[in-house]
N, C-alpha and C positions, 0 to 999 in steps of 0.2 A: 698446741698439739704436740704429742710426743713424737720424736724422730729418733729411732734407735736401730741398731744393726739387725735386730730380729723382727723389725716391724713388717707385717705382711703387706704386700702390695695388692690392690684390688685387681682381680682378673678382668673386670669390666669397668673401664674408667668412666663409663656412663651410668654406673649403678647409683642413681640418684637416691634411691631408698636407703642404701647403706650410708651414704653421706648424710642424709637427713636424720637417720637414726643416731649417728655420731653427734650431730648438733644437739639433738634432744637430750642425749645422755650427758653431754658436757654441760648443758644448761642446768640440768638437775644437780649435777655434782657441784657446780659453783654457786647455785642459788637456792638449793633446797632449804626449807620446804617451799614448794611452789606448785601452782595448779596447772592444769592443761591450758587454761586460758592465758596464764602468765607466760607459758612457753611460746604459745602462738604469737602473743603480742610482742615478745622480746626477740624472737627469731625470724619473724616474717613468714613462718610456715602457716598454712591454713589450718583451721581447727580440726577438720576431718582427718587431715594427715597426721597431726599431732596425736589425736585420739587413737588412731590405728597403730602408730609407732609405740605409744605408751602401752597399749594393750599387749604388743609383742614383748616389750621389756618386762612387764608385770608377769606375763606367762613364763618367761625364762628366769624369773626371780632376780632380775637385775635392778628392778625398781619396785617399790611397794607404796600403797596408800596408807596415810597415817590418820585419816579421819577428816572431819570438816573444820573449817575455820570461819568464824563470823566477823573477824576483824577486818572487814573490807566492804567496799560499796557493792550493793546488789546482793544476790543470793549467796549463801555459804558455798564454798568450793572445796572439793576433795583435794587434799594436798599430797604431794609426792616427794619421796626421798629415795636415795640409793638403798638398795637391799644388798644383793650380792652375798648373802649369808651362805649360800651353797657353794661358794667359790673361794679359791685362794690362788695367789701368785707367789712365786719363790724367787729370791735373789741370793746369789752367793758372791763372796769376794775372797781373793787371795791376798793375804797380807804378809808382812815380813816374818811373822812368827805364829800365824794362826789362819784358819779358814773360818768364815762366818756364813751362817745361813739365816735369812729372814723370810718370814711368810707374812703376807698382808691380805686383807679382804679387799673388796672392790672400793670401799671408802678410804683405804689407806691405813686402816687400823692394824697394828701389829698383832699377829697371831702367835708368833714365836720369834725369838732371837737366840741363836745358838752359836757358840764360839768353841772351836776345837784347836788346841795347840798343834801347830804344824809348821815346820821350817821348809817352805817350798824351795828356797834357794839351794838347799843341800841335797835334794833328791831329783830324780828324773821327772820330766813332764808327765810321763805315763803314770808314775806313782802319784803325782798330784791329782791327775784326772781320776784315778781310782779312789783317792780320798774324797774328792768332791762328789763322786757318784755315791759313795757310802753315806756321806752327810746328806745328800739329796734324798736318798731312799728313806732315811730316817724321818726327814721332814715331810716327805710325801706320805709316809705311813701315818704320821701324826695328824695331818690335816684331813686325809681321807677317812681316818677313824672318826672324825667329827662330822662326817657326811658331806664333806666339801669335795668339789672337783677342781683339780689343778688346771689353771688356764695357761700357764707358761712358766719358764725358768730362764733367767739371764745371769751369767757369771761375769764378774769384773776381774780383770787381770792388770797388774801394774806393768804395762808395756804398750806396744802398738797393737791395735786390733783392726783387722780389715772388715769390709762389709759382709764377708762370708763367715765371720766369727772365728777367723784364724789369727794367730799371733805371728806376724813375720819376724818380730824381734821384741824380746823383753830381756834386756841385758842384765838387770838386777837379779833375774831368776836363772839366767843362762839358757833361755829359750830362744829357738830360732825355727821358724816355719812349723809351728805347732797348730794343727787344726782343732783347737780346744773345744769349740762348740760341737763339731762333728764327732770328736772322740767321746765327749761327755754324752752326747745323744746315743752313741753306740753302747757305751757302758751302761746306760739306763735302758738298753734294749728297745730303742726306737719308740719312745713314749708317744701317746696321742697328742700331747701338747708340744708347742714350739720350744726349742732350746736355743738360746742365743748367747752372744758374748759381746762385751765392749770393754773399754778401759775403765779402771776404777774411777778415774777423774771424771769421765763423761757421766757415769752412773751417779756419782756423788753430786754432780751439778744438777742432774735431773731430780734427785732427792731434795736438794736445796730449793729448787723452784717450786716443787709440789708441797713439801712438808716442813721446810726450814723456817727460821726466823724471818727470812725475806721471801717467803712464799708468794708467788704471783709476780715477782720481779721479772721483767722481760729481758733484761741484759745483766747477767751476772757471771762471775767466774768462781769456780771452786778450785783452790790450789791444794792438792793432796799432799800428805806427808807419807810416812811409812818408809818402806825400803827404797822407793824412788819418788820423785816429785813429778806431778803431772798437772795439767790445767784442763778442766772441763768447762766449756763455755756455752752459755745460753745467750743467743743473739736474736733479738726480735722475737723472743718467746720460743725459739726452736734451738735444739741441740746442734752445735756446729761440729760437723764431722770432717769437712774438707773434701777435696776432689776424690781422694782415694780412701777416705775414712780414717786418715792418720793424723788428724789435727791434734794439738794439745801436748806435743812432746817438749814442753818447756824445760823439763828436767835436765836436758843435755845442752841447754844454753850455756855457753862458756863465759862466765863472768870474770874469772881470774886465771889467765894463762899460766901463771906460776903456782896455782893452787894445787890441792891434792888430786891424785888420780881417781878417776871415776870408774864405775863398772864398765863403761863403754870404751875405756882406754884413753879418753881425752883427759885434759887437766882443767881443774877449776870449774867443772860443770855445776849447775845449781844443785843437783842431787849429791854431788861430792862435797858440797859446802853445807847444805841444810837438811839432807835426807837423814832419816833416823839413825842408820848405822854410823854415818859421818858425825852426827852430833854426839852420840854416845862415845865414839872413839876419841873425839877431841876433848870432851869434858870429863870423861872417866877413863883415863889411860890404862887403868888396871882392870877394866871390865872384862877383857878377854884373856885374863891371866890363866884361867882354867880351861881354855879352849874356845872355839868359835861360839858366839852368842846365838842361841836358838830361842830365847825368850827375852824380849826387850822390855817388857813391862816393869820388872824390878829395877832395871837400869834407869828407865824414864822416871820412876818414882824417886830414885836416889837424886836425880838431877833436880826435880821439883823441890825435894826436901832441902838440898843445898842452896837452891835459889832463895827459898823462904828464909834461910839462915843468913842471907846476904853474903854467901861465899864469893869473894872477889873474882876468883878465877872463873867460876861458873857464870857469874853475872856478866863478866867481860866477854866470855864466849857466846853467851846468848845474845848480847847486844850486837856482836859481829854477825851472828847468824841473822838477826833481825835486819841488819843493813843489807845483807844479800837478798833476803826476801823482798825488801823494799825496792831494790834494783829491778828484780824480776817483775814485781807488780807495776812499777813505773812503765816498763815496756808494754805490759798488758793494757795499762790505762791509756797510753798514747795510741796503740794499735786498735783497740777495741772499744774504748770509752765505755766500760761497763758502769752500771750504777753502784755495784759493790763487788769486791773480791773477798772471798771467805777462805780462811785457813782451816784445813781439816787435819784429822788424825793427830800425830804428835805435835804438829805446829799449833793446833788449837789448844792442846794441853799446856804448851809452853807460851801461849799467847800473852799472858800478863808481862812476861819479860821480853818477848820478841816485838810486840806491837809498838812500843814507844819509838824504838830505832827504825822499825820498818815504816811507820807512818811518816816520820821525819824525812827519811830517804825518799819515800814516794813523793812527798811535796817538793823536795829539792830536785828530783830527777825528771819529773814530768814536764813536758813542754807547755801543756795547757795550764792556764791559771787554776789554782785550787785543785790540781790533779784531775781536771775535767769533771769535777763533781764526784769522782770515784771515792767510795768509802772502803776502808780496809778493816775487816772485823774477823772474829773467830767464829767458826761454825758452832752451832749448838746441837748438831746431830751426832749421834754415835752410830757406828757401822753404816755410814752414809751410803757407801757403794752398794752394799747388799740391799739396803732399803731402795735405792735407785734401781737396782736390778729387778726387784720385785715389781716396782712401779712400771718399769719398761715391759715386763711380761704381761701387763694389762693392755698393751698397745692394740692387740687384735680386737678386744671388746671396745675400747675407746675409739677405734676407727669405725665402729658401727657394725662389726660382724657379730652375729649371735653365737653363743657357745653351743656346741653339740653336747647335749646332756640327756 
């Protein structure tokens, strides 16, 4: 089940029908095509209840019938699959040098992926919110022109995000006490759908669990790259937020007290050692010769090109970064014992050169034999946080609430 900062809470905890509807919808999502009888048999709900709930879902075009199947014992059965064609969910993410928007349908299929160059760390939070609102309006216009209703929107921010969708601190952006969800909602003139916010790491982890190469894994961590480093954790199949919603701030774990200064003012933080600005600055000392970097992609491509050419300085620097990544992952492995830790963003791009040292350090530093069974791999998802944001925006429907259409 999705657990996210904009997840609606039932007003009536005894609303059994809503809970049962969520069970039916989830079963269809995971096991389609399936019949009403299949759902009743697998969920324990009686056939009359399933038939009534499926009728509601078909009426709202969340589910559709695909015809009969005869490859079964007994009479042919009408099979069901997710529909959701009239609906869309939106996700946004704030990166080091761009804003990203993703729209998906109920089945998780991408309807659009847009990227806009934007250096959020160089402007005010208000200007970033205005840019997010402009990008959102374009995406909303695109999907509504297709006859779709927007079910929700979630934005990912590289910093701490509380349950109200506010950012108490995002040092890499220079943000403090920014009510980003409320401000974005106001900029969009109080839309009929929910607007929420969470960390880019949490949303990326959600995308991994639903759409990534390790989809369905109940215990995983996504380690984000980009302007700062964060850890999004799925534990026991649920997103781990912590007591105040502020879990995952591994980017300010101090690994080297004599290391470089971080955005937060500390020395030797993980972000200061392996964050994108840190890696570019260390491996390409001439990168900012013409002023502050506002587009990291060309610099990242330069690093990849040099690594492929076996440049000794770059290879040595990437190996050092890999060891720092391995240190951090070893702590995650001992504390959380995940099945897999996935490297995202620029860490995934540089994974061919980071992973050998990172995996060796993980094995060396973890207390449990064989790193507790934890695998360390590169994410295969692009724009994972925005994809996770769109997935989170479906929480209302997946919790069993019918859309108002």
